[in-house]
PyMOL Python script that loads the backbone (N, CA, C, O; Angstrom):
from pymol import cmd

cmd.read_pdbstr("""\
ATOM      1  N   UNK A   1      16.533-130.376   6.239  1.00  0.00           N
ATOM      2  CA  UNK A   1      15.455-131.069   6.901  1.00  0.00           C
ATOM      3  C   UNK A   1      15.892-131.359   8.338  1.00  0.00           C
ATOM      4  O   UNK A   1      16.969-131.908   8.571  1.00  0.00           O
ATOM      5  N   UNK A   2      15.066-130.994   9.270  1.00  0.00           N
ATOM      6  CA  UNK A   2      15.403-131.170  10.681  1.00  0.00           C
ATOM      7  C   UNK A   2      15.235-132.634  11.102  1.00  0.00           C
ATOM      8  O   UNK A   2      14.641-133.443  10.389  1.00  0.00           O
ATOM      9  N   UNK A   3      15.769-132.938  12.263  1.00  0.00           N
ATOM     10  CA  UNK A   3      15.663-134.298  12.801  1.00  0.00           C
ATOM     11  C   UNK A   3      14.202-134.685  13.018  1.00  0.00           C
ATOM     12  O   UNK A   3      13.802-135.811  12.721  1.00  0.00           O
ATOM     13  N   UNK A   4      13.412-133.751  13.534  1.00  0.00           N
ATOM     14  CA  UNK A   4      11.991-134.032  13.770  1.00  0.00           C
ATOM     15  C   UNK A   4      11.267-134.345  12.457  1.00  0.00           C
ATOM     16  O   UNK A   4      10.399-135.217  12.420  1.00  0.00           O
ATOM     17  N   UNK A   5      11.620-133.643  11.389  1.00  0.00           N
ATOM     18  CA  UNK A   5      10.992-133.903  10.090  1.00  0.00           C
ATOM     19  C   UNK A   5      11.412-135.265   9.549  1.00  0.00           C
ATOM     20  O   UNK A   5      10.624-135.934   8.881  1.00  0.00           O
ATOM     21  N   UNK A   6      12.644-135.682   9.831  1.00  0.00           N
ATOM     22  CA  UNK A   6      13.093-137.002   9.380  1.00  0.00           C
ATOM     23  C   UNK A   6      12.336-138.116  10.087  1.00  0.00           C
ATOM     24  O   UNK A   6      12.168-139.202   9.533  1.00  0.00           O
ATOM     25  N   UNK A   7      11.878-137.854  11.310  1.00  0.00           N
ATOM     26  CA  UNK A   7      11.124-138.859  12.056  1.00  0.00           C
ATOM     27  C   UNK A   7       9.695-139.004  11.544  1.00  0.00           C
ATOM     28  O   UNK A   7       9.022-139.988  11.850  1.00  0.00           O
ATOM     29  N   UNK A   8       9.229-138.029  10.766  1.00  0.00           N
ATOM     30  CA  UNK A   8       7.856-138.030  10.241  1.00  0.00           C
ATOM     31  C   UNK A   8       7.910-137.895   8.714  1.00  0.00           C
ATOM     32  O   UNK A   8       7.644-136.817   8.180  1.00  0.00           O
ATOM     33  N   UNK A   9       8.253-138.978   8.010  1.00  0.00           N
ATOM     34  CA  UNK A   9       8.468-138.868   6.564  1.00  0.00           C
ATOM     35  C   UNK A   9       7.199-138.822   5.713  1.00  0.00           C
ATOM     36  O   UNK A   9       7.254-138.376   4.567  1.00  0.00           O
ATOM     37  N   UNK A  10       6.062-139.269   6.241  1.00  0.00           N
ATOM     38  CA  UNK A  10       4.822-139.261   5.459  1.00  0.00           C
ATOM     39  C   UNK A  10       4.183-137.884   5.555  1.00  0.00           C
ATOM     40  O   UNK A  10       3.904-137.393   6.648  1.00  0.00           O
ATOM     41  N   UNK A  11       3.953-137.266   4.399  1.00  0.00           N
ATOM     42  CA  UNK A  11       3.500-135.878   4.350  1.00  0.00           C
ATOM     43  C   UNK A  11       2.179-135.778   3.587  1.00  0.00           C
ATOM     44  O   UNK A  11       2.036-136.330   2.496  1.00  0.00           O
ATOM     45  N   UNK A  12       1.221-135.069   4.174  1.00  0.00           N
ATOM     46  CA  UNK A  12      -0.024-134.737   3.480  1.00  0.00           C
ATOM     47  C   UNK A  12       0.170-133.352   2.879  1.00  0.00           C
ATOM     48  O   UNK A  12       0.463-132.388   3.586  1.00  0.00           O
ATOM     49  N   UNK A  13       0.002-133.271   1.566  1.00  0.00           N
ATOM     50  CA  UNK A  13       0.235-132.026   0.837  1.00  0.00           C
ATOM     51  C   UNK A  13      -1.063-131.587   0.176  1.00  0.00           C
ATOM     52  O   UNK A  13      -1.757-132.393  -0.444  1.00  0.00           O
ATOM     53  N   UNK A  14      -1.387-130.306   0.312  1.00  0.00           N
ATOM     54  CA  UNK A  14      -2.541-129.745  -0.395  1.00  0.00           C
ATOM     55  C   UNK A  14      -2.036-129.117  -1.685  1.00  0.00           C
ATOM     56  O   UNK A  14      -1.122-128.293  -1.670  1.00  0.00           O
ATOM     57  N   UNK A  15      -2.639-129.515  -2.802  1.00  0.00           N
ATOM     58  CA  UNK A  15      -2.261-128.979  -4.106  1.00  0.00           C
ATOM     59  C   UNK A  15      -3.057-127.711  -4.377  1.00  0.00           C
ATOM     60  O   UNK A  15      -4.278-127.680  -4.222  1.00  0.00           O
ATOM     61  N   UNK A  16      -2.345-126.672  -4.783  1.00  0.00           N
ATOM     62  CA  UNK A  16      -2.950-125.377  -5.067  1.00  0.00           C
ATOM     63  C   UNK A  16      -2.795-125.057  -6.547  1.00  0.00           C
ATOM     64  O   UNK A  16      -2.036-125.728  -7.246  1.00  0.00           O
ATOM     65  N   UNK A  17      -3.503-124.039  -7.034  1.00  0.00           N
ATOM     66  CA  UNK A  17      -3.368-123.656  -8.443  1.00  0.00           C
ATOM     67  C   UNK A  17      -1.943-123.210  -8.769  1.00  0.00           C
ATOM     68  O   UNK A  17      -1.177-122.822  -7.887  1.00  0.00           O
ATOM     69  N   UNK A  18      -1.616-123.273 -10.036  1.00  0.00           N
ATOM     70  CA  UNK A  18      -0.334-122.815 -10.573  1.00  0.00           C
ATOM     71  C   UNK A  18       0.847-123.569  -9.964  1.00  0.00           C
ATOM     72  O   UNK A  18       1.870-122.976  -9.621  1.00  0.00           O
ATOM     73  N   UNK A  19       0.689-124.876  -9.837  1.00  0.00           N
ATOM     74  CA  UNK A  19       1.759-125.769  -9.374  1.00  0.00           C
ATOM     75  C   UNK A  19       2.290-125.443  -7.981  1.00  0.00           C
ATOM     76  O   UNK A  19       3.432-125.775  -7.661  1.00  0.00           O
ATOM     77  N   UNK A  20       1.487-124.806  -7.163  1.00  0.00           N
ATOM     78  CA  UNK A  20       1.903-124.520  -5.794  1.00  0.00           C
ATOM     79  C   UNK A  20       1.384-125.621  -4.881  1.00  0.00           C
ATOM     80  O   UNK A  20       0.455-126.348  -5.231  1.00  0.00           O
ATOM     81  N   UNK A  21       1.996-125.734  -3.707  1.00  0.00           N
ATOM     82  CA  UNK A  21       1.586-126.758  -2.757  1.00  0.00           C
ATOM     83  C   UNK A  21       1.876-126.291  -1.337  1.00  0.00           C
ATOM     84  O   UNK A  21       2.722-125.426  -1.109  1.00  0.00           O
ATOM     85  N   UNK A  22       1.152-126.884  -0.388  1.00  0.00           N
ATOM     86  CA  UNK A  22       1.319-126.552   1.023  1.00  0.00           C
ATOM     87  C   UNK A  22       1.378-127.860   1.807  1.00  0.00           C
ATOM     88  O   UNK A  22       0.515-128.725   1.651  1.00  0.00           O
ATOM     89  N   UNK A  23       2.395-127.998   2.646  1.00  0.00           N
ATOM     90  CA  UNK A  23       2.462-129.158   3.531  1.00  0.00           C
ATOM     91  C   UNK A  23       1.462-128.937   4.655  1.00  0.00           C
ATOM     92  O   UNK A  23       1.549-127.957   5.395  1.00  0.00           O
ATOM     93  N   UNK A  24       0.519-129.853   4.774  1.00  0.00           N
ATOM     94  CA  UNK A  24      -0.534-129.736   5.779  1.00  0.00           C
ATOM     95  C   UNK A  24      -0.090-130.376   7.089  1.00  0.00           C
ATOM     96  O   UNK A  24      -0.257-129.790   8.158  1.00  0.00           O
ATOM     97  N   UNK A  25       0.480-131.587   7.004  1.00  0.00           N
ATOM     98  CA  UNK A  25       0.885-132.301   8.218  1.00  0.00           C
ATOM     99  C   UNK A  25       1.904-133.378   7.868  1.00  0.00           C
ATOM    100  O   UNK A  25       2.003-133.809   6.720  1.00  0.00           O
ATOM    101  N   UNK A  26       2.665-133.807   8.886  1.00  0.00           N
ATOM    102  CA  UNK A  26       3.657-134.871   8.737  1.00  0.00           C
ATOM    103  C   UNK A  26       3.327-135.988   9.731  1.00  0.00           C
ATOM    104  O   UNK A  26       2.860-135.734  10.841  1.00  0.00           O
ATOM    105  N   UNK A  27       3.581-137.237   9.304  1.00  0.00           N
ATOM    106  CA  UNK A  27       3.249-138.396  10.133  1.00  0.00           C
ATOM    107  C   UNK A  27       4.352-139.436  10.066  1.00  0.00           C
ATOM    108  O   UNK A  27       5.129-139.483   9.112  1.00  0.00           O
ATOM    109  N   UNK A  28       4.407-140.272  11.100  1.00  0.00           N
ATOM    110  CA  UNK A  28       5.355-141.388  11.117  1.00  0.00           C
ATOM    111  C   UNK A  28       4.831-142.563  10.306  1.00  0.00           C
ATOM    112  O   UNK A  28       5.611-143.285   9.685  1.00  0.00           O
ATOM    113  N   UNK A  29       3.516-142.761  10.306  1.00  0.00           N
ATOM    114  CA  UNK A  29       2.911-143.915   9.635  1.00  0.00           C
ATOM    115  C   UNK A  29       2.036-143.457   8.475  1.00  0.00           C
ATOM    116  O   UNK A  29       1.331-142.452   8.564  1.00  0.00           O
ATOM    117  N   UNK A  30       2.098-144.224   7.375  1.00  0.00           N
ATOM    118  CA  UNK A  30       1.272-143.900   6.213  1.00  0.00           C
ATOM    119  C   UNK A  30      -0.213-143.980   6.560  1.00  0.00           C
ATOM    120  O   UNK A  30      -1.000-143.158   6.092  1.00  0.00           O
ATOM    121  N   UNK A  31      -0.598-144.950   7.365  1.00  0.00           N
ATOM    122  CA  UNK A  31      -2.016-145.098   7.701  1.00  0.00           C
ATOM    123  C   UNK A  31      -2.538-143.871   8.450  1.00  0.00           C
ATOM    124  O   UNK A  31      -3.691-143.481   8.268  1.00  0.00           O
ATOM    125  N   UNK A  32      -1.703-143.262   9.285  1.00  0.00           N
ATOM    126  CA  UNK A  32      -2.106-142.029   9.970  1.00  0.00           C
ATOM    127  C   UNK A  32      -2.306-140.898   8.963  1.00  0.00           C
ATOM    128  O   UNK A  32      -3.257-140.122   9.068  1.00  0.00           O
ATOM    129  N   UNK A  33      -1.401-140.812   7.986  1.00  0.00           N
ATOM    130  CA  UNK A  33      -1.516-139.781   6.956  1.00  0.00           C
ATOM    131  C   UNK A  33      -2.779-139.990   6.124  1.00  0.00           C
ATOM    132  O   UNK A  33      -3.464-139.026   5.784  1.00  0.00           O
ATOM    133  N   UNK A  34      -3.088-141.244   5.796  1.00  0.00           N
ATOM    134  CA  UNK A  34      -4.290-141.532   5.012  1.00  0.00           C
ATOM    135  C   UNK A  34      -5.554-141.158   5.778  1.00  0.00           C
ATOM    136  O   UNK A  34      -6.484-140.594   5.201  1.00  0.00           O
ATOM    137  N   UNK A  35      -5.596-141.465   7.064  1.00  0.00           N
ATOM    138  CA  UNK A  35      -6.756-141.106   7.879  1.00  0.00           C
ATOM    139  C   UNK A  35      -6.946-139.609   7.975  1.00  0.00           C
ATOM    140  O   UNK A  35      -8.070-139.111   7.908  1.00  0.00           O
ATOM    141  N   UNK A  36      -5.841-138.885   8.134  1.00  0.00           N
ATOM    142  CA  UNK A  36      -5.920-137.427   8.215  1.00  0.00           C
ATOM    143  C   UNK A  36      -6.389-136.845   6.882  1.00  0.00           C
ATOM    144  O   UNK A  36      -7.184-135.906   6.849  1.00  0.00           O
ATOM    145  N   UNK A  37      -5.885-137.415   5.783  1.00  0.00           N
ATOM    146  CA  UNK A  37      -6.283-136.930   4.465  1.00  0.00           C
ATOM    147  C   UNK A  37      -7.774-137.180   4.217  1.00  0.00           C
ATOM    148  O   UNK A  37      -8.444-136.335   3.623  1.00  0.00           O
ATOM    149  N   UNK A  38      -8.298-138.312   4.656  1.00  0.00           N
ATOM    150  CA  UNK A  38      -9.726-138.588   4.497  1.00  0.00           C
ATOM    151  C   UNK A  38     -10.567-137.571   5.260  1.00  0.00           C
ATOM    152  O   UNK A  38     -11.595-137.111   4.763  1.00  0.00           O
ATOM    153  N   UNK A  39     -10.132-137.223   6.459  1.00  0.00           N
ATOM    154  CA  UNK A  39     -10.859-136.216   7.243  1.00  0.00           C
ATOM    155  C   UNK A  39     -10.809-134.861   6.543  1.00  0.00           C
ATOM    156  O   UNK A  39     -11.812-134.149   6.498  1.00  0.00           O
ATOM    157  N   UNK A  40      -9.650-134.502   5.999  1.00  0.00           N
ATOM    158  CA  UNK A  40      -9.526-133.226   5.291  1.00  0.00           C
ATOM    159  C   UNK A  40     -10.423-133.190   4.057  1.00  0.00           C
ATOM    160  O   UNK A  40     -11.030-132.161   3.761  1.00  0.00           O
ATOM    161  N   UNK A  41     -10.510-134.304   3.340  1.00  0.00           N
ATOM    162  CA  UNK A  41     -11.364-134.359   2.148  1.00  0.00           C
ATOM    163  C   UNK A  41     -12.836-134.193   2.509  1.00  0.00           C
ATOM    164  O   UNK A  41     -13.605-133.620   1.737  1.00  0.00           O
ATOM    165  N   UNK A  42     -13.234-134.695   3.690  1.00  0.00           N
ATOM    166  CA  UNK A  42     -14.619-134.502   4.127  1.00  0.00           C
ATOM    167  C   UNK A  42     -14.874-133.046   4.500  1.00  0.00           C
ATOM    168  O   UNK A  42     -15.960-132.521   4.253  1.00  0.00           O
ATOM    169  N   UNK A  43     -13.883-132.399   5.092  1.00  0.00           N
ATOM    170  CA  UNK A  43     -14.036-131.000   5.492  1.00  0.00           C
ATOM    171  C   UNK A  43     -13.920-130.040   4.315  1.00  0.00           C
ATOM    172  O   UNK A  43     -14.590-129.008   4.281  1.00  0.00           O
ATOM    173  N   UNK A  44     -13.065-130.382   3.344  1.00  0.00           N
ATOM    174  CA  UNK A  44     -12.841-129.528   2.173  1.00  0.00           C
ATOM    175  C   UNK A  44     -12.957-130.382   0.911  1.00  0.00           C
ATOM    176  O   UNK A  44     -11.939-130.766   0.335  1.00  0.00           O
ATOM    177  N   UNK A  45     -14.176-130.685   0.475  1.00  0.00           N
ATOM    178  CA  UNK A  45     -14.353-131.610  -0.652  1.00  0.00           C
ATOM    179  C   UNK A  45     -13.788-131.112  -1.979  1.00  0.00           C
ATOM    180  O   UNK A  45     -13.473-131.924  -2.849  1.00  0.00           O
ATOM    181  N   UNK A  46     -13.653-129.812  -2.155  1.00  0.00           N
ATOM    182  CA  UNK A  46     -13.141-129.287  -3.423  1.00  0.00           C
ATOM    183  C   UNK A  46     -11.617-129.229  -3.470  1.00  0.00           C
ATOM    184  O   UNK A  46     -11.047-129.035  -4.544  1.00  0.00           O
ATOM    185  N   UNK A  47     -10.955-129.392  -2.345  1.00  0.00           N
ATOM    186  CA  UNK A  47      -9.492-129.314  -2.295  1.00  0.00           C
ATOM    187  C   UNK A  47      -8.880-130.643  -2.733  1.00  0.00           C
ATOM    188  O   UNK A  47      -9.495-131.701  -2.601  1.00  0.00           O
ATOM    189  N   UNK A  48      -7.653-130.566  -3.257  1.00  0.00           N
ATOM    190  CA  UNK A  48      -6.929-131.762  -3.674  1.00  0.00           C
ATOM    191  C   UNK A  48      -5.768-131.999  -2.713  1.00  0.00           C
ATOM    192  O   UNK A  48      -5.017-131.081  -2.385  1.00  0.00           O
ATOM    193  N   UNK A  49      -5.637-133.248  -2.269  1.00  0.00           N
ATOM    194  CA  UNK A  49      -4.569-133.627  -1.357  1.00  0.00           C
ATOM    195  C   UNK A  49      -3.847-134.848  -1.905  1.00  0.00           C
ATOM    196  O   UNK A  49      -4.441-135.675  -2.597  1.00  0.00           O
ATOM    197  N   UNK A  50      -2.558-134.955  -1.589  1.00  0.00           N
ATOM    198  CA  UNK A  50      -1.776-136.143  -1.922  1.00  0.00           C
ATOM    199  C   UNK A  50      -0.915-136.492  -0.715  1.00  0.00           C
ATOM    200  O   UNK A  50      -0.632-135.650   0.137  1.00  0.00           O
ATOM    201  N   UNK A  51      -0.509-137.751  -0.666  1.00  0.00           N
ATOM    202  CA  UNK A  51       0.415-138.208   0.369  1.00  0.00           C
ATOM    203  C   UNK A  51       1.733-138.541  -0.315  1.00  0.00           C
ATOM    204  O   UNK A  51       1.759-139.239  -1.329  1.00  0.00           O
ATOM    205  N   UNK A  52       2.823-138.038   0.246  1.00  0.00           N
ATOM    206  CA  UNK A  52       4.145-138.339  -0.300  1.00  0.00           C
ATOM    207  C   UNK A  52       5.040-138.862   0.819  1.00  0.00           C
ATOM    208  O   UNK A  52       4.793-138.608   1.998  1.00  0.00           O
ATOM    209  N   UNK A  53       6.073-139.589   0.437  1.00  0.00           N
ATOM    210  CA  UNK A  53       7.099-140.040   1.371  1.00  0.00           C
ATOM    211  C   UNK A  53       8.302-139.149   1.137  1.00  0.00           C
ATOM    212  O   UNK A  53       8.971-139.260   0.110  1.00  0.00           O
ATOM    213  N   UNK A  54       8.579-138.272   2.077  1.00  0.00           N
ATOM    214  CA  UNK A  54       9.636-137.267   1.945  1.00  0.00           C
ATOM    215  C   UNK A  54      10.894-137.766   2.640  1.00  0.00           C
ATOM    216  O   UNK A  54      10.985-137.735   3.867  1.00  0.00           O
ATOM    217  N   UNK A  55      11.867-138.226   1.852  1.00  0.00           N
ATOM    218  CA  UNK A  55      13.108-138.711   2.451  1.00  0.00           C
ATOM    219  C   UNK A  55      14.079-137.576   2.734  1.00  0.00           C
ATOM    220  O   UNK A  55      15.096-137.775   3.399  1.00  0.00           O
ATOM    221  N   UNK A  56      13.770-136.392   2.234  1.00  0.00           N
ATOM    222  CA  UNK A  56      14.635-135.246   2.495  1.00  0.00           C
ATOM    223  C   UNK A  56      15.917-135.320   1.692  1.00  0.00           C
ATOM    224  O   UNK A  56      16.004-136.023   0.686  1.00  0.00           O
ATOM    225  N   UNK A  57      16.894-134.591   2.152  1.00  0.00           N
ATOM    226  CA  UNK A  57      18.189-134.568   1.487  1.00  0.00           C
ATOM    227  C   UNK A  57      19.087-135.630   2.100  1.00  0.00           C
ATOM    228  O   UNK A  57      18.971-135.924   3.290  1.00  0.00           O
ATOM    229  N   UNK A  58      19.985-136.212   1.304  1.00  0.00           N
ATOM    230  CA  UNK A  58      20.895-137.204   1.866  1.00  0.00           C
ATOM    231  C   UNK A  58      21.809-136.576   2.919  1.00  0.00           C
ATOM    232  O   UNK A  58      22.206-135.416   2.805  1.00  0.00           O
ATOM    233  N   UNK A  59      22.127-137.353   3.927  1.00  0.00           N
ATOM    234  CA  UNK A  59      23.014-136.871   4.987  1.00  0.00           C
ATOM    235  C   UNK A  59      24.453-136.961   4.493  1.00  0.00           C
ATOM    236  O   UNK A  59      24.895-138.007   4.018  1.00  0.00           O
ATOM    237  N   UNK A  60      25.172-135.860   4.610  1.00  0.00           N
ATOM    238  CA  UNK A  60      26.578-135.830   4.208  1.00  0.00           C
ATOM    239  C   UNK A  60      27.443-135.655   5.444  1.00  0.00           C
ATOM    240  O   UNK A  60      26.933-135.419   6.540  1.00  0.00           O
ATOM    241  N   UNK A  61      28.747-135.770   5.265  1.00  0.00           N
ATOM    242  CA  UNK A  61      29.669-135.596   6.390  1.00  0.00           C
ATOM    243  C   UNK A  61      29.599-134.186   6.948  1.00  0.00           C
ATOM    244  O   UNK A  61      29.820-133.979   8.141  1.00  0.00           O
ATOM    245  N   UNK A  62      29.294-133.211   6.096  1.00  0.00           N
ATOM    246  CA  UNK A  62      29.207-131.821   6.541  1.00  0.00           C
ATOM    247  C   UNK A  62      28.037-131.621   7.489  1.00  0.00           C
ATOM    248  O   UNK A  62      28.107-130.781   8.386  1.00  0.00           O
ATOM    249  N   UNK A  63      26.944-132.392   7.302  1.00  0.00           N
ATOM    250  CA  UNK A  63      25.767-132.270   8.153  1.00  0.00           C
ATOM    251  C   UNK A  63      25.990-132.876   9.532  1.00  0.00           C
ATOM    252  O   UNK A  63      25.349-132.460  10.497  1.00  0.00           O
ATOM    253  N   UNK A  64      26.881-133.844   9.641  1.00  0.00           N
ATOM    254  CA  UNK A  64      27.101-134.548  10.913  1.00  0.00           C
ATOM    255  C   UNK A  64      27.852-133.707  11.907  1.00  0.00           C
ATOM    256  O   UNK A  64      28.114-134.157  13.022  1.00  0.00           O
TER     257      UNK A  64
END
""", "prot")
cmd.dss("prot")
cmd.show_as("cartoon", "prot")
cmd.util.cbc("prot")
cmd.orient("prot")
């Protein structure tokens, strides 16, 4: 996980058939992610979206 991704831990994910998923967008604030998800639901009413908090992988000494 890159540094930029760590700065934006709230993720809007679109759920697809057969347990697949696509990351739609990343945000710093949950409220921003919720607003974006509401807009997506209005544009694509049949699609399923969820918001997750992606903490990524733990930082180890090797990563530093």
